[in-house]
N, C-alpha and C positions, 0 to 999 in steps of 0.2 A: 632786739633785732626783728622779731616777728611783727611788732607794731609798725616798724619802718616799711616792711614789705607790704602790709595792708594799706598804709597811707599812700604809697606809690601806686599800688594796684587800683585803688578807688580814684586816684587822680587821673589815671589813664582812662578809666571808664567814663568819667564825667567829661573829659576833654573830647572823647570820641563820640559822645552822645549827640553832638550837633551835626554829624555826617548824615547824608541822605541814605535811604535804605528802602528795600522792598520787603514784602511779607516773607519772613524767614522760613525756608523749607529744608535747610541743611540739617543733617543728623550728626550731633556731636555726643550723643549719649553713649555710655558704657552699658554692658549687660548687668552691671552691679548698680543698684539704686543707692541713693544717699542713705547712709545708716540712720536708724531712728534717732531723732534728737539732734542731728547734725545738719549744718547748712553748707551749701556751696554757692559761690558767687563768681561771676565771670563775664567776659565780653569776647565777642568774635567780630572779625572784619573779613570781608571777602568780596565776592562778586556773583551776580546772577547772569549767566551767559546763555541766552536762549536763541536758537537758530531762526525760528519763525519771525519774531519781531525784528531781529537784526536784518533779515531779508526784506521785510516790509519798509523799514526805515531807510534801507539803501535805495528804495525806489522814489524817495521824496527828499529834496534838498532843503536846506534852511532858507535859501533864496526863494524857492517855490512857496514855502510856508509864509514868508514875509509878503509875497505878492498877493496871496489869498487874504491874509490877516489885515492888510492895510486898506482893503476896499470896504466901502460902506455897503455895497450890494455886490454879490458874487453870482455870476451865471453858472448854473450847474454844468459840469463837464467831467471828462474822464479824470481830470486832476483832482476833483472832489472825491471821486471813488478811491483814488490812490491815498489821499490824505485820510479818508475815513478808515480804510483798511489798516493804515499805520497806527491810528488811535486805538482801534479795537485790539490789534495784535499786541500792542504794548500793554494794554489793560489786562489781557489774558496772562501775560508773563513778563512783568516789567524788567527791562535790562538795566543793569547798573551796579554800583557798589552797594555793599550791604554792611551794616553795623548794628549790633544789638548788645544789650547787657541783660543779665538774668540773675535770678535768685532761686535756689531750690532748697527744699526742706524735707527731711525724712519723717513722715507722719506715722509710719508703722514699720514693722520689721522688714517687710518686703514692698513697701509702697512709698514713693516720694512724689511731691508735687512741685510745680515750678511756675514762675511768672517771668516773661521776657518782654522787654520794651525795645522796639526797633524803629525809633524816630517816627512816632505817630501810629505804629502798628502795635496793638496789644495782643500778647500771645499767652495762652494758658495751657498747661499740659500736666499729665500724670503718667508715671511709669510703674509697672508691676513686675517684680522679679520672680520668675518661676523656676529658675535653676541656679544652683551655686550657693555658697555660704553667705551669711549676712553679718559677719563680724567686722571688726576694725583691725588695723595693723597692730594695735596694742593687745587685742583679744581676738586673734584670727580663728576662722573656721577651717574646715577641711575641704580642699579643692581649690583649683585656680581657673575654672571655666564658669562663666556666668551667662544667663539668658534672661531677657526681659522684653516686654511688649508695652507700647505706649499709645497715648491718644493726645493729640495736640490740636487746638483750635485757635485760629487767628482771623481777624477782620480788618479790612482796609477800605476806606472810601475816599476821603479827600487826600490830596498829596501824591496820588499815583504819578502825576506828570510833573511834579516839582523838579526844577533845575533841568528840564529837557525842553528843547525848542518847540516841541509839539504843543506845549501849553498855550502858544499863541493862537492855535486853531480852536481852542475851547470856546471863545466868544462867538466865533463864526458858525461852527457846526453845533454849538451848544450841546456838546457831548458830556455825558455823565456816566460814571461807572462805580459800582461797589462790588467787592468780592469777599468771599468767606472761604477759608481753606481748612480742611481737616486732614491731618497727617497721622498715619499709623505706622511706626517703625517696629520691626522685629530685630532685636539686637543680640548678638552673641559676642562675647569678649574673652580674651585670654589675659590673665593678670601677670604683671611683672612685679615680683615681690609679693609678700603676704598681703592679701586684701587690697591689691593695686597700690601698694605703698609707693612704688616708683613709676607706676603707670600701667598702661594696657594697650592692646590693639583690639579694635571692635569692627564688626562688619555685619551685613545683613541686607534684606530687602526692605523697601519702604513703599507704602501706598499713600497717595494724596488724592483728595477729591475737592474740586473747586466749584463753587456756586457763584455765578456772576449775573448782575443786572446791569444793563447798559441802555443808553438811548441817545437819539439825535433829535433836536428840536430847532432846525436851522432856519430861523425867520429871516436871516440875511441872504439866504441862497434862493435864487429864483430860476424859473424856467419859462420858456415861451409857450403859451397856449392860445392859439387863434389870434396871435398878434398882441396878446396881453402878457405882461410879466407877473407871474403869480408865485407865491412862496412854495417851495418843495415841502411835501408832507413829512412829518417826523416819523421816527421808528423807535419802538420800545420793545425790549425782549428780555427774557430770563433764560439762561443756559447753565448747564453743569457738565463737567467732564472729569474723567479719571486720569491719573498719572501713575506710572509704574517705574520704580527706580531701584538702584543699588547704591550702597554707600560703604565707605571704609574710613575709619578715623583712628586717631591715636591719642594717648596721654603720656607725657614725658615730664617727670619732675621728681619731687620728693616730699612726702608727708602733707604739706599744706599749700604748695604752689606748683602749678603745672602748665605746660604749653600743650595746646590741643590743635593739631592739624587735622583737616577733614576734607573729604571729596565726596560729593553726592551727585548722582546723575539720574535724570528722569527722561522718559519718553511719554509724550501725550498726543493723542488725536483730539484737538480742541473741538472739532465738530464744524457744523455749518452755521453761519451767522447772517442775519438779515441786515440789509443796508438800504440806503435811500433809493427811491424809484424802483422798489421791488427786487433789487439785485441781491444775490447771495454769494458768499465766498467761503471756502473751506480753509482751515488752518491745521497744521500739525508740525511737530518738530521735537528736537532734543534740547534739554536744558542741563548745563553743567554748573555746579555750585561749589567752587573751592572756598575754603575759609581757614583762618588760623586765629587762635585766641589764647587767652590766659584764664586760668581758673584757680580760685583759692578755697580751701576748706576751713570751716569754723566749727568750734565746739568739739567736745570729746566723743559725743555720740554714746549710745547705750547698746551697741551691737553685742550680741551674745555669740559664744562659740557654737556654731551650728553646722550641720552638714548640708 
């Protein structure tokens, strides 16, 4: 019976791995880390709903994008500024569906590490448990509250604009962007059953820091200078900004298979960004990241009965 569960579980993971995704910033962790010698595997699907890029995307229609993209030479205008702002805002916080699958392993009594793949985005993280027992349901410790702190790193370059009509602007504005994210969650959780045998509820604050490089090299965009049409100069810049958030998540199941609902919210002041013709624009907003997933536990673990 357990083998059938695992086969079905991995079939769902592989089927969903073709979905589009953004760099994952949702927090699905419990305050209890993976017991030493034990594995966890799972997948999550949800969405990245960010107010600033949604507002910028609302200012430019697909028809306007097509009108710009279909010209061999484009005269600089306010419409170019609108398109440029939409590209940068989306690179700062890509809006869309999310899908990822992951594997975690307990490397020590209070430390586990994980790898997550989110359709082109590679994510590495580690968690340290500073509060609560470190046993297993078969060999439980004393207490049902847990606390842990983590560190997650992810990088994203190509594919930010995949499956979005803004990708038609890339050849015109020759826009490029790469981003790196560091996420630090502080997680507290209450166990349901011994050592989270039937699940938990978790909550806490989360800090994220994003580093982004972006640039425009618009050889097809021109302006009038003394009666001559000359190319607009490009722009290249590096920026970074913090995000502050809160999260709540749960785990519901029994022993080796669980459902994980989660909700994470961030506020960020993205800062001021340079654009063509010396212009600058500010961005800020709220991001909501709901998700739901499945998780399976593997291996007996070597958790000891501890306080």
